[in-house]
VEXFIPA-659893 format. One record per residue (C-alpha): x, y, z; residue number from 1; residue in three letters. Coordinates in nm, 3 decimals. Each point is the difference from the previous one (the first is absolute). Layout:
! VEXFIPA-659893
site px=X, py=Y, pz=Z, nr=NUM, rest=ALA
...
! end
This chain:
! VEXFIPA-659893
site px=-1.553, py=6.329, pz=-6.455, nr=1, rest=MET
site px=0.348, py=0.120, pz=0.073, nr=2, rest=SER
site px=0.033, py=-0.036, pz=0.357, nr=3, rest=ASN
site px=0.257, py=-0.290, pz=0.045, nr=4, rest=PRO
site px=-0.172, py=-0.134, pz=0.306, nr=5, rest=ILE
site px=-0.347, py=0.009, pz=-0.166, nr=6, rest=GLU
site px=0.138, py=-0.180, pz=-0.318, nr=7, rest=ILE
site px=0.166, py=-0.263, pz=0.220, nr=8, rest=LYS
site px=-0.322, py=-0.065, pz=0.212, nr=9, rest=GLU
site px=-0.180, py=0.005, pz=-0.346, nr=10, rest=TRP
site px=0.272, py=-0.252, pz=-0.177, nr=11, rest=ALA
site px=-0.015, py=-0.235, pz=0.325, nr=12, rest=GLY
site px=-0.399, py=-0.043, pz=-0.105, nr=13, rest=ARG
site px=0.091, py=-0.082, pz=-0.347, nr=14, rest=TYR
site px=0.238, py=-0.280, pz=0.131, nr=15, rest=VAL
site px=-0.244, py=-0.118, pz=0.237, nr=16, rest=ALA
site px=-0.280, py=-0.083, pz=-0.244, nr=17, rest=GLN
site px=0.265, py=-0.254, pz=-0.154, nr=18, rest=TRP
site px=0.017, py=-0.164, pz=0.338, nr=19, rest=ASN
site px=-0.355, py=0.016, pz=0.138, nr=20, rest=GLU
site px=-0.151, py=-0.338, pz=0.069, nr=21, rest=PRO
site px=-0.354, py=0.087, pz=0.035, nr=22, rest=ASP
site px=-0.177, py=0.038, pz=-0.317, nr=23, rest=PRO
site px=-0.272, py=0.273, pz=0.109, nr=24, rest=ASP
site px=0.303, py=0.214, pz=0.168, nr=25, rest=ARG
site px=0.196, py=-0.031, pz=-0.325, nr=26, rest=ARG
site px=-0.287, py=0.101, pz=-0.233, nr=27, rest=ALA
site px=-0.061, py=0.297, pz=0.254, nr=28, rest=ALA
site px=0.385, py=0.072, pz=-0.050, nr=29, rest=LEU
site px=-0.032, py=0.014, pz=-0.380, nr=30, rest=ILE
site px=-0.303, py=0.201, pz=0.007, nr=31, rest=ARG
site px=0.181, py=0.250, pz=0.224, nr=32, rest=GLU
site px=0.343, py=0.019, pz=-0.155, nr=33, rest=LEU
site px=-0.146, py=-0.030, pz=-0.399, nr=34, rest=TRP
site px=-0.211, py=0.228, pz=-0.212, nr=35, rest=ALA
site px=-0.310, py=-0.198, pz=-0.117, nr=36, rest=PRO
site px=0.174, py=-0.004, pz=-0.384, nr=37, rest=ASP
site px=0.351, py=-0.056, pz=0.154, nr=38, rest=GLY
site px=0.247, py=-0.210, pz=-0.177, nr=39, rest=VAL
site px=0.314, py=-0.210, pz=0.061, nr=40, rest=GLN
site px=0.232, py=-0.040, pz=-0.306, nr=41, rest=VAL
site px=0.293, py=-0.290, pz=0.048, nr=42, rest=LEU
site px=0.225, py=0.176, pz=-0.201, nr=43, rest=VAL
site px=0.250, py=-0.283, pz=-0.078, nr=44, rest=ASP
site px=-0.239, py=-0.341, pz=0.002, nr=45, rest=PRO
site px=0.171, py=-0.347, pz=0.070, nr=46, rest=PRO
site px=0.248, py=-0.128, pz=-0.233, nr=47, rest=GLN
site px=-0.259, py=-0.307, pz=-0.066, nr=48, rest=ALA
site px=-0.255, py=0.252, pz=-0.116, nr=49, rest=VAL
site px=0.247, py=0.186, pz=-0.218, nr=50, rest=ARG
site px=0.101, py=-0.323, pz=-0.156, nr=51, rest=GLU
site px=-0.346, py=-0.144, pz=-0.066, nr=52, rest=GLU
site px=-0.114, py=0.354, pz=-0.145, nr=53, rest=ALA
site px=0.314, py=0.015, pz=-0.241, nr=54, rest=ALA
site px=-0.069, py=-0.391, pz=-0.093, nr=55, rest=ARG
site px=-0.336, py=0.132, pz=-0.110, nr=56, rest=LEU
site px=0.160, py=0.312, pz=-0.179, nr=57, rest=ALA
site px=-0.175, py=0.212, pz=0.216, nr=58, rest=PHE
site px=0.168, py=0.315, pz=0.163, nr=59, rest=PRO
site px=0.056, py=-0.012, pz=0.391, nr=60, rest=VAL
site px=-0.363, py=0.056, pz=0.139, nr=61, rest=PRO
site px=-0.040, py=0.240, pz=0.252, nr=62, rest=PRO
site px=-0.127, py=-0.189, pz=0.329, nr=63, rest=LEU
site px=-0.258, py=0.237, pz=0.153, nr=64, rest=GLU
site px=-0.249, py=-0.030, pz=0.326, nr=65, rest=ALA
site px=-0.262, py=0.246, pz=-0.045, nr=66, rest=ARG
site px=-0.288, py=0.160, pz=0.229, nr=67, rest=GLY
site px=-0.078, py=-0.136, pz=0.377, nr=68, rest=HIS
site px=-0.096, py=-0.364, pz=-0.063, nr=69, rest=ASP
site px=0.305, py=-0.057, pz=-0.272, nr=70, rest=GLY
site px=0.237, py=0.100, pz=0.263, nr=71, rest=LEU
site px=-0.147, py=-0.173, pz=0.266, nr=72, rest=ASP
site px=0.053, py=-0.305, pz=-0.218, nr=73, rest=ALA
site px=0.331, py=0.080, pz=-0.094, nr=74, rest=ARG
site px=0.097, py=0.074, pz=0.410, nr=75, rest=VAL
site px=-0.167, py=-0.307, pz=0.101, nr=76, rest=ARG
site px=0.168, py=-0.223, pz=-0.237, nr=77, rest=ARG
site px=0.349, py=0.159, pz=0.121, nr=78, rest=ALA
site px=-0.099, py=-0.047, pz=0.369, nr=79, rest=TYR
site px=-0.096, py=-0.387, pz=-0.097, nr=80, rest=GLU
site px=0.309, py=-0.066, pz=-0.165, nr=81, rest=MET
site px=0.248, py=0.182, pz=0.202, nr=82, rest=PHE
site px=-0.125, py=0.079, pz=0.344, nr=83, rest=VAL
site px=-0.288, py=-0.235, pz=0.093, nr=84, rest=ALA
site px=0.275, py=-0.334, pz=-0.017, nr=85, rest=PRO
site px=0.169, py=0.181, pz=0.272, nr=86, rest=GLY
site px=0.297, py=-0.012, pz=-0.169, nr=87, rest=GLU
site px=0.057, py=0.391, pz=-0.103, nr=88, rest=HIS
site px=-0.108, py=0.339, pz=0.107, nr=89, rest=VAL
site px=0.007, py=0.346, pz=-0.184, nr=90, rest=PHE
site px=0.155, py=0.305, pz=0.156, nr=91, rest=GLN
site px=0.092, py=0.346, pz=-0.107, nr=92, rest=ALA
site px=0.368, py=0.033, pz=-0.096, nr=93, rest=GLU
site px=0.173, py=0.322, pz=0.109, nr=94, rest=GLY
site px=-0.221, py=0.325, pz=0.005, nr=95, rest=GLU
site px=-0.258, py=0.058, pz=-0.234, nr=96, rest=PRO
site px=0.040, py=0.356, pz=-0.155, nr=97, rest=PHE
site px=-0.211, py=0.237, pz=-0.227, nr=98, rest=ALA
site px=0.160, py=0.066, pz=-0.359, nr=99, rest=LEU
site px=-0.249, py=0.279, pz=-0.066, nr=100, rest=LEU
site px=-0.332, py=0.100, pz=0.131, nr=101, rest=PRO
site px=-0.238, py=-0.292, pz=-0.035, nr=102, rest=GLY
site px=0.301, py=-0.244, pz=-0.074, nr=103, rest=LEU
site px=0.126, py=-0.252, pz=0.220, nr=104, rest=ILE
site px=0.268, py=-0.257, pz=0.042, nr=105, rest=ALA
site px=-0.031, py=-0.274, pz=0.190, nr=106, rest=VAL
site px=0.280, py=-0.257, pz=0.007, nr=107, rest=ARG
site px=-0.086, py=-0.369, pz=0.177, nr=108, rest=TRP
site px=0.120, py=-0.327, pz=0.074, nr=109, rest=SER
site px=-0.112, py=-0.352, pz=0.012, nr=110, rest=MET
site px=0.164, py=-0.150, pz=0.298, nr=111, rest=VAL
site px=0.008, py=-0.380, pz=0.076, nr=112, rest=SER
site px=-0.152, py=-0.030, pz=0.361, nr=113, rest=THR
site px=0.212, py=-0.310, pz=0.073, nr=114, rest=ARG
site px=0.341, py=0.211, pz=-0.031, nr=115, rest=THR
site px=-0.074, py=0.361, pz=-0.040, nr=116, rest=GLY
site px=0.194, py=0.017, pz=-0.340, nr=117, rest=GLU
site px=-0.133, py=0.212, pz=-0.272, nr=118, rest=THR
site px=-0.120, py=-0.215, pz=-0.269, nr=119, rest=VAL
site px=-0.150, py=0.232, pz=-0.229, nr=120, rest=GLY
site px=-0.109, py=0.323, pz=-0.043, nr=121, rest=GLY
site px=-0.081, py=0.339, pz=-0.217, nr=122, rest=GLY
site px=-0.105, py=0.351, pz=-0.045, nr=123, rest=LEU
site px=-0.336, py=0.114, pz=-0.050, nr=124, rest=ASP
site px=-0.062, py=0.357, pz=-0.160, nr=125, rest=LEU
site px=-0.322, py=0.126, pz=0.162, nr=126, rest=LEU
site px=-0.210, py=0.256, pz=-0.185, nr=127, rest=ALA
site px=-0.264, py=0.158, pz=0.246, nr=128, rest=LEU
site px=-0.341, py=0.139, pz=-0.082, nr=129, rest=ASP
site px=-0.094, py=0.366, pz=0.195, nr=130, rest=ASP
site px=-0.148, py=-0.245, pz=0.280, nr=131, rest=ASP
site px=0.347, py=-0.174, pz=0.082, nr=132, rest=GLY
site px=-0.109, py=-0.295, pz=-0.180, nr=133, rest=ARG
site px=0.208, py=-0.217, pz=-0.233, nr=134, rest=ILE
site px=-0.107, py=0.081, pz=-0.382, nr=135, rest=ARG
site px=0.309, py=-0.191, pz=-0.151, nr=136, rest=THR
site px=0.251, py=-0.238, pz=0.152, nr=137, rest=ASP
site px=0.280, py=-0.106, pz=-0.232, nr=138, rest=HIS
site px=0.171, py=-0.268, pz=0.182, nr=139, rest=GLN
site px=0.301, py=-0.078, pz=-0.118, nr=140, rest=PHE
site px=0.116, py=-0.363, pz=0.162, nr=141, rest=ILE
site px=0.378, py=-0.081, pz=0.076, nr=142, rest=GLY
site px=0.117, py=0.361, pz=0.038, nr=143, rest=THR
site px=0.133, py=0.035, pz=0.341, nr=144, rest=ASN
! end
């Protein structure tokens, strides 16, 4: 995938999965977008997780969601925490672009539905398989 219009449409579906209220439609989007063994890696875990790991003398653990069921749980929980209460919505930020063949960068924002203000965001680096589905998603939160 290297056509900018195709990348933009694909990235729009990627962001839409995080906002989708219908559990069946959300699960269908996940199966459409992600390879069966796809994995999302939260690159920089929240400070509380890092502090607790350090307190236990563990290195910072990787936080991963793997496979359609794990990804469905991850996306569902993000929806429940941020979108379902009606306080926020996720949206693409700027133009997504191909870094290399099969490697797409998508910037996103979490926006207050009340004020329209950006209250969070990040960057996802998405490695796609030969069918155009996500093999790996390295998510960097707080990177705008």
